C-alpha positions as CSV (number, residue, x, y, z in Angstrom):
1,M,-0.1,-0.1,0.1
2,P,1.3,3.4,-0.9
3,R,2.3,5.8,1.8
4,E,0.1,8.8,2.2
5,D,2.3,11.1,4.2
6,R,2.0,14.8,3.8
7,V,5.6,15.3,2.8
8,N,6.2,17.5,-0.3
9,Y,9.7,17.4,-1.7
10,I,10.8,20.5,-3.3
11,E,13.5,21.7,-5.8
12,A,15.3,25.0,-5.8
13,N,14.1,27.7,-8.3
14,K,10.8,25.8,-8.9
15,I,7.6,27.8,-8.2
16,Y,5.0,26.0,-6.0
17,R,1.4,27.1,-5.7
18,E,-0.7,26.4,-2.6
19,G,-4.0,28.5,-2.6
20,N,-3.3,32.1,-2.8
21,W,0.4,31.5,-2.1
22,L,3.3,31.2,-4.3
23,A,6.7,30.0,-3.2
24,R,10.2,29.6,-4.6
25,A,12.9,27.8,-2.8
26,F,16.5,29.1,-3.4
27,D,19.9,27.5,-2.3
28,L,21.8,28.8,0.8
29,E,25.3,28.2,2.0
30,H,25.5,26.1,4.8
31,D,28.7,24.0,5.6
32,G,28.2,21.6,2.6
33,V,24.7,20.7,3.7
34,V,21.8,21.1,1.3
35,N,19.6,24.0,2.6
36,Y,16.9,26.2,1.2
37,G,15.6,29.7,1.8
38,Y,12.1,30.7,0.6
39,F,10.5,33.5,-1.3
40,V,6.8,33.7,-0.7
41,M,4.1,35.9,-2.2
42,N,0.3,36.0,-1.6
43,T,-1.4,36.4,-4.9
44,Q,-4.2,38.4,-3.5
45,S,-2.5,41.0,-1.3
46,K,0.7,40.9,-3.3
47,D,2.7,40.8,0.0
48,K,6.2,39.2,-0.4
49,L,8.0,37.5,2.4
50,F,11.8,36.3,2.3
51,Y,13.0,33.7,4.5
52,A,16.7,32.5,5.0
53,T,18.3,30.8,7.9
54,D,21.1,28.3,8.5
55,T,23.2,30.2,5.9
56,M,26.7,32.1,6.1
57,Y,25.4,34.7,3.4
58,I,22.7,35.3,1.0
59,K,23.8,35.8,-2.6
60,Y,20.2,37.0,-3.8
61,K,18.8,40.4,-4.1
62,P,14.9,39.9,-4.0
63,E,12.6,42.8,-5.1
64,S,9.8,44.5,-3.2
65,V,10.1,42.3,0.0
66,N,7.6,43.3,2.7
67,Y,8.7,40.8,5.3
68,W,12.2,39.7,5.9
69,L,13.0,36.6,8.2
70,I,16.7,36.4,8.4
71,E,19.1,34.5,10.5
72,V,21.6,36.6,12.5
73,N,23.3,33.8,14.5
74,F,26.3,35.5,16.0
75,Q,28.6,38.5,16.6
76,D,32.3,38.1,15.9
77,K,33.3,39.7,19.5
78,Y,31.3,37.0,21.3
79,L,32.9,34.1,19.3
80,E,36.4,35.7,20.1
81,E,35.3,35.9,23.7
82,A,34.3,32.3,23.8
83,I,37.9,31.4,22.5
84,K,39.8,33.5,25.0
85,E,37.6,32.0,27.8
86,G,38.1,28.5,26.6
87,R,34.4,27.7,26.0
88,M,35.0,27.2,22.3
89,D,37.7,25.9,20.2
90,R,38.9,27.4,16.9
91,D,37.4,24.5,14.9
92,N,34.1,25.1,16.2
93,M,34.4,28.7,15.6
94,R,35.1,28.0,12.0
95,R,32.3,25.6,11.6
96,I,29.8,28.3,12.9
97,K,31.1,30.9,10.5
98,R,30.6,28.4,7.7
99,S,27.2,27.6,8.5
100,H,25.7,30.7,10.2
101,M,25.3,34.2,9.5
102,S,27.0,36.9,11.6
103,L,25.7,40.3,12.5
104,A,28.3,42.0,10.2
105,T,27.3,40.0,7.3
106,A,23.5,40.7,7.8
107,K,24.1,44.3,7.9
108,V,26.0,44.2,4.5
109,F,23.3,42.0,3.1
110,F,20.6,44.6,4.1
111,S,22.7,47.5,2.8
112,K,22.5,46.2,-0.6
113,Q,18.8,45.7,-0.5
114,D,15.9,48.0,-1.6
115,L,14.1,48.3,1.6
116,S,11.5,50.7,0.5
117,D,8.6,48.2,0.6
118,T,9.7,46.5,3.7
119,R,7.4,46.6,6.6
120,E,9.2,44.4,9.2
121,I,12.3,42.6,9.6
122,W,12.4,39.6,11.9
123,L,15.7,38.1,13.0
124,L,16.0,34.4,13.5
125,H,18.2,31.8,15.1
126,L,20.3,34.1,17.4
127,S,22.8,32.1,19.5
128,D,22.1,32.2,23.0
129,R,26.1,32.3,23.7
130,N,27.4,34.0,20.8
131,S,25.1,37.1,20.3
132,N,23.6,39.7,22.4
133,P,19.9,40.0,21.1
134,T,19.4,43.5,22.2
135,E,22.6,44.7,20.5
136,V,21.7,42.7,17.4
137,R,18.1,44.2,17.2
138,E,19.2,47.6,17.7
139,E,22.2,47.4,15.1
140,I,19.8,46.1,12.4
141,Q,17.1,48.5,13.2
142,K,19.8,51.5,13.0
143,A,21.4,50.1,9.8
144,T,18.0,49.7,8.1
145,G,15.7,52.2,9.5
146,K,12.9,49.5,9.9
147,E,10.9,47.8,12.7
148,V,13.0,44.9,13.8
149,Y,11.8,42.0,15.8
150,L,13.4,38.9,17.5
151,A,11.9,35.4,17.0
């Protein structure tokens, strides 16, 4: 008997439709592991959402995004502090940098985007030990001039 699970397998750069929603997956950079981000649009309201996490950078420049959901996992100063205090070794630090986005990288990413249609920016996947959520939120808000929330 065939399985009737609810899993839908996706491919990068293929557009999927579900009701009033269109979605396209795109490749992200995550330490050699296949990982996707998503660009989603509501066909009625025309609202657009861009989601990317578990990536060290984003090579895309989407247009007219209303809602950004972006990883900002660490701040370099806290990784260096963890090394100095012996809470982390350099191999682990390199792995984090190859698989997660830093605050500095996120700021560069947003500086290259047209944010004129942006309503909200949501920051995801902040490290408990390697970032300060208040500093991250304030820096992204200052850099973008947009409302920034932490998830």
